[in-house]
N, CA and C of each residue as an Amber inpcrd file, in Angstrom:
protein
   279
   0.8460000  -1.1730000   0.0000000   0.0000000   0.0000000   0.0000000
   0.8920000   1.2370000   0.0000000   0.6320000   2.1680000  -0.8990000
   1.4330000   3.3810000  -0.9940000   0.5370000   4.5940000  -0.7700000
   1.0040000   5.5180000   0.0750000   0.2540000   6.7370000   0.3550000
   1.0100000   7.9140000  -0.2270000   0.3450000   8.6970000  -1.0280000
   1.0180000   9.8430000  -1.6370000   0.4370000  11.1680000  -1.1630000
  -0.7650000  11.1570000  -0.6120000  -1.4060000  12.3920000  -0.1830000
  -1.9060000  12.2190000   1.2460000  -1.0580000  12.5440000   2.2030000
  -1.4330000  12.4110000   3.6060000  -1.9390000  13.7420000   4.1350000
  -2.9800000  13.6870000   4.9490000  -3.5780000  14.8870000   5.5280000
  -3.2360000  14.9990000   7.0040000  -3.2230000  16.2270000   7.4880000
  -3.0930000  16.4580000   8.9200000  -4.5000000  16.5060000   9.4830000
  -4.7320000  15.7620000  10.5520000  -6.0370000  15.7230000  11.1900000
  -5.9290000  16.3280000  12.5840000  -7.0150000  16.9480000  13.0420000
  -7.0400000  17.5190000  14.3910000  -8.0660000  16.7660000  15.2250000
  -7.6950000  16.4320000  16.4560000  -8.6070000  15.7820000  17.3940000
  -8.4210000  16.3980000  18.7710000  -9.5280000  16.4940000  19.5160000
  -9.4870000  17.0080000  20.8870000  -9.1380000  15.9150000  21.9010000
  -9.5530000  14.6860000  21.5950000  -9.3840000  13.6380000  22.5940000
  -9.4220000  12.2520000  21.9560000  -9.1910000  11.2750000  22.7980000
  -9.3110000   9.8750000  22.3960000 -10.6940000   9.4010000  22.8100000
 -11.4510000   8.9160000  21.8450000 -12.8140000   8.4520000  22.1100000
 -12.8290000   6.9990000  22.5640000 -11.8530000   6.2190000  22.0930000
 -11.8030000   4.8210000  22.4900000 -10.5130000   4.1690000  22.0400000
 -10.1920000   3.0520000  22.6960000  -8.9940000   2.2940000  22.3420000
  -9.3020000   0.8060000  22.4080000  -8.6410000   0.0650000  21.5400000
  -8.6800000  -1.3830000  21.5740000  -7.2230000  -1.8140000  21.4730000
  -6.6910000  -2.2880000  22.5860000  -5.2990000  -2.7120000  22.6190000
  -5.2880000  -4.2330000  22.5670000  -4.6300000  -4.7720000  21.5740000
  -4.5760000  -6.2210000  21.4170000  -3.3390000  -6.6140000  20.6480000
  -3.3260000  -7.8550000  20.2270000  -2.2080000  -8.3220000  19.4330000
  -2.7620000  -9.0460000  18.2190000  -2.2780000  -8.7750000  17.0580000
  -1.0920000  -7.9860000  16.7170000  -1.3920000  -6.5190000  16.4390000
  -2.6770000  -6.1520000  16.3740000  -3.0720000  -4.7960000  16.0000000
  -3.7950000  -4.1180000  17.1600000  -3.5510000  -2.8080000  17.3190000
  -4.2980000  -1.9850000  18.2690000  -4.9400000  -0.8410000  17.5020000
  -6.0120000  -0.3070000  18.0620000  -6.7340000   0.7860000  17.4100000
  -6.9980000   1.8970000  18.4170000  -6.8720000   3.1290000  17.9490000
  -7.2240000   4.3070000  18.7490000  -8.1850000   5.1390000  17.9130000
  -9.3320000   5.4610000  18.4900000 -10.2990000   6.3220000  17.8120000
 -10.2130000   7.7110000  18.4280000  -9.9350000   8.7050000  17.5880000
  -9.8170000  10.0910000  18.0230000 -11.1140000  10.8290000  17.7240000
 -11.4230000  11.8270000  18.5510000 -12.6500000  12.5970000  18.3570000
 -12.3780000  14.0850000  18.5230000 -13.3710000  14.8660000  18.1320000
 -13.2850000  16.3170000  18.2450000 -14.6370000  16.8530000  18.6850000
 -14.6140000  17.8380000  19.5470000 -15.8430000  18.4930000  19.9980000
 -16.3060000  19.4390000  18.9020000 -17.5690000  19.3090000  18.5070000
 -18.1120000  20.1330000  17.4330000 -19.5260000  20.5760000  17.7760000
 -19.9180000  21.7010000  17.1980000 -21.2960000  22.1680000  17.3310000
 -22.1530000  21.4980000  16.2710000 -23.3550000  21.0980000  16.6580000
 -24.2890000  20.5120000  15.7040000 -25.1230000  21.6260000  15.0850000
 -25.9440000  21.2710000  14.1180000 -26.7900000  22.2660000  13.4470000
 -27.7880000  22.9200000  14.4050000 -28.1910000  22.2040000  15.4460000
 -29.1410000  22.7620000  16.4200000 -28.4350000  23.3140000  17.6610000
 -27.1910000  23.7740000  17.4810000 -26.3850000  24.4200000  18.5190000
 -26.1230000  23.5540000  19.7490000 -26.0990000  22.2680000  19.5620000
 -25.6870000  21.3580000  20.6170000 -24.1960000  21.0790000  20.4400000
 -23.5650000  20.5910000  21.4730000 -22.1490000  20.2440000  21.3970000
 -22.0470000  18.7270000  21.5070000 -21.2650000  18.1320000  20.6000000
 -21.0920000  16.6880000  20.6630000 -19.6780000  16.3070000  20.2590000
 -19.2860000  15.1310000  20.7010000 -17.9880000  14.5860000  20.3480000
 -18.1740000  13.7270000  19.1060000 -17.4660000  14.0740000  18.0310000
 -17.5830000  13.3320000  16.7780000 -16.2630000  12.6510000  16.4500000
 -16.3800000  11.4450000  15.9290000 -15.2020000  10.6780000  15.5240000
 -14.4750000  11.4140000  14.4060000 -13.1590000  11.5340000  14.5360000
 -12.3220000  12.1420000  13.5040000 -11.7010000  11.0430000  12.6530000
 -11.0520000  10.0850000  13.3250000 -10.3570000   9.0200000  12.6080000
 -10.0490000   7.8870000  13.5810000  -9.9280000   6.6900000  13.0470000
  -9.4340000   5.5540000  13.8300000  -8.0860000   5.1410000  13.2560000
  -7.0930000   5.1050000  14.1190000  -5.7480000   4.6910000  13.7480000
  -5.5780000   3.2290000  14.1220000  -5.2600000   2.3970000  13.1540000
  -4.9710000   0.9760000  13.3920000  -3.5140000   0.7430000  13.0550000
  -2.7850000   0.1180000  13.9810000  -1.3690000  -0.1220000  13.7300000
  -0.8780000  -1.2830000  14.5840000   0.2770000  -1.8360000  14.2280000
   0.8280000  -2.9120000  15.0490000   1.0390000  -2.4470000  16.4970000
   0.6550000  -3.3050000  17.4280000   0.7270000  -2.9530000  18.8490000
   2.1370000  -2.5870000  19.2800000   3.1370000  -3.3260000  18.8220000
   4.5110000  -3.0160000  19.2340000   4.9250000  -1.6230000  18.7560000
   4.4810000  -1.2020000  17.5690000   4.8190000   0.1250000  17.0580000
   4.1010000   1.2160000  17.8670000   2.8540000   0.9620000  18.2460000
   2.1050000   1.9300000  19.0560000   2.7630000   2.1190000  20.4250000
   3.1740000   1.0290000  21.0380000   3.8540000   1.1160000  22.3410000
   5.1460000   1.9110000  22.2130000   5.8950000   1.6890000  21.1350000
   7.1400000   2.4320000  20.9150000   6.8540000   3.9240000  20.7370000
   5.8010000   4.2640000  19.9950000   5.4200000   5.6710000  19.8130000
   5.0650000   6.3020000  21.1510000   4.2840000   5.5930000  21.9640000
   3.8870000   6.1200000  23.2790000   5.1030000   6.3720000  24.1620000
   6.0420000   5.4340000  24.1700000   7.2610000   5.5930000  24.9730000
   8.0700000   6.7870000  24.4800000   8.1690000   6.9470000  23.1670000
   8.9060000   8.0790000  22.5930000   8.2300000   9.3900000  22.9480000
   6.8980000   9.4180000  22.9060000   6.1410000  10.6240000  23.2480000
   6.3920000  11.0360000  24.6970000   6.3050000  10.0800000  25.6160000
   6.5340000  10.3730000  27.0400000   7.9620000  10.8550000  27.2670000
   8.9290000  10.1960000  26.6440000  10.3320000  10.6050000  26.7920000
  10.5410000  12.0180000  26.2730000   9.9320000  12.3390000  25.1290000
  10.0490000  13.6780000  24.5620000   9.4030000  14.7210000  25.4730000
   8.2440000  14.3880000  26.0400000   7.5750000  15.3140000  26.9670000
   8.4400000  15.5640000  28.1930000   9.0630000  14.5210000  28.6990000
   9.9690000  14.6790000  29.8510000  11.1640000  15.5470000  29.4870000
  11.7570000  15.2890000  28.3130000  12.9380000  16.0360000  27.8830000
  12.6240000  17.5120000  27.6310000  11.4100000  17.8070000  27.2360000
  11.0150000  19.1770000  26.8790000  10.0620000  19.8070000  27.8920000
  10.0220000  19.2680000  29.0930000   9.0910000  19.7350000  30.1100000
   9.2080000  21.2380000  30.3610000  10.4130000  21.7420000  30.4520000
  10.6100000  23.1710000  30.7100000  10.0230000  24.0330000  29.6120000
  10.2720000  23.6920000  28.3670000   9.7510000  24.4610000  27.2320000
   8.2310000  24.3620000  27.1660000   7.6880000  23.1860000  27.4560000
   6.2300000  23.0040000  27.4420000   5.5860000  23.8740000  28.5090000
   6.1220000  23.8410000  29.7280000   5.5510000  24.6490000  30.8170000
   5.6960000  26.1400000  30.5350000   6.8060000  26.5330000  29.9270000
   7.0030000  27.9310000  29.5590000   5.9710000  28.3770000  28.5240000
   5.6920000  27.5290000  27.5410000   4.6970000  27.8510000  26.5190000
   3.3020000  27.9480000  27.1190000   2.9960000  27.0760000  28.0770000
   1.7020000  27.1340000  28.7610000   1.5750000  28.4580000  29.5040000
   2.6130000  28.8570000  30.2200000   2.6070000  30.1100000  30.9780000
   2.4380000  31.3000000  30.0370000   3.1520000  31.2880000  28.9030000
   3.0490000  32.3730000  27.9340000   1.6340000  32.4700000  27.3660000
   1.0260000  31.3340000  27.0630000  -0.3530000  31.3320000  26.5540000
  -1.3120000  31.8630000  27.6080000  -1.1000000  31.4560000  28.8560000
  -1.9470000  31.9270000  29.9490000  -1.8720000  33.4510000  30.0610000
  -0.6690000  33.9850000  29.9750000  -0.4890000  35.4350000  30.0750000
  -1.1990000  36.1590000  28.9290000  -1.1130000  35.6300000  27.7080000
  -1.7670000  36.2510000  26.5560000  -3.2890000  36.2130000  26.6970000
  -3.8170000  35.1180000  27.2110000  -5.2610000  35.0050000  27.4130000
  -5.7280000  36.0100000  28.4610000  -5.0130000  36.0890000  29.5670000
  -5.3800000  37.0340000  30.6260000  -5.2770000  38.4740000  30.1340000
  -4.2620000  38.7560000  29.3420000  -4.0970000  40.0920000  28.7770000
  -5.2830000  40.4530000  27.8730000  -5.7040000  39.5110000  27.0490000
  -6.8430000  39.7490000  26.1550000  -8.1310000  39.9590000  26.9460000
  -8.3170000  39.1840000  28.0050000  -9.5050000  39.3390000  28.8540000
  -9.4960000  40.7050000  29.5190000  -8.3600000  41.0940000  30.0830000
  -8.2580000  42.3860000  30.7560000  -8.4490000  43.5410000  29.7650000
  -7.9180000  43.4130000  28.5610000  -8.0860000  44.4440000  27.5470000
  -9.5550000  44.5970000  27.1550000 -10.2640000  43.4820000  27.0620000
 -11.6750000  43.5500000  26.6790000 -12.5090000  44.2310000  27.7680000
 -12.0830000  44.1420000  29.0170000 -12.7930000  44.8200000  30.1080000
 -12.6280000  46.3380000  30.0040000 -11.4890000  46.7940000  29.4520000
 -11.2320000  48.2180000  29.3070000 -12.0070000  48.8310000  28.1480000
 -12.2790000  48.0150000  27.1170000 -12.9440000  48.5140000  25.9090000
 -14.3840000  48.7070000  26.1100000
């Protein structure tokens, strides 16, 4: 199987997982507004892959988060400051 046109997908959360052997699946979802102004979680995509590869990805992700913890926390703080600044500015207007 050859893929030539891959898309970037956005998801808010994991809707479900099936961990097994030899394949595991993760279903990702996103919060969306419906036509009648309700909010619901809708499936974005289900990723199916070999379990050993998924475990390796998870381990790499955790290791990367640990290695970059300072930068991640700094970015969170910077975003928090920008949000608070925007809120305070809107109170003045």
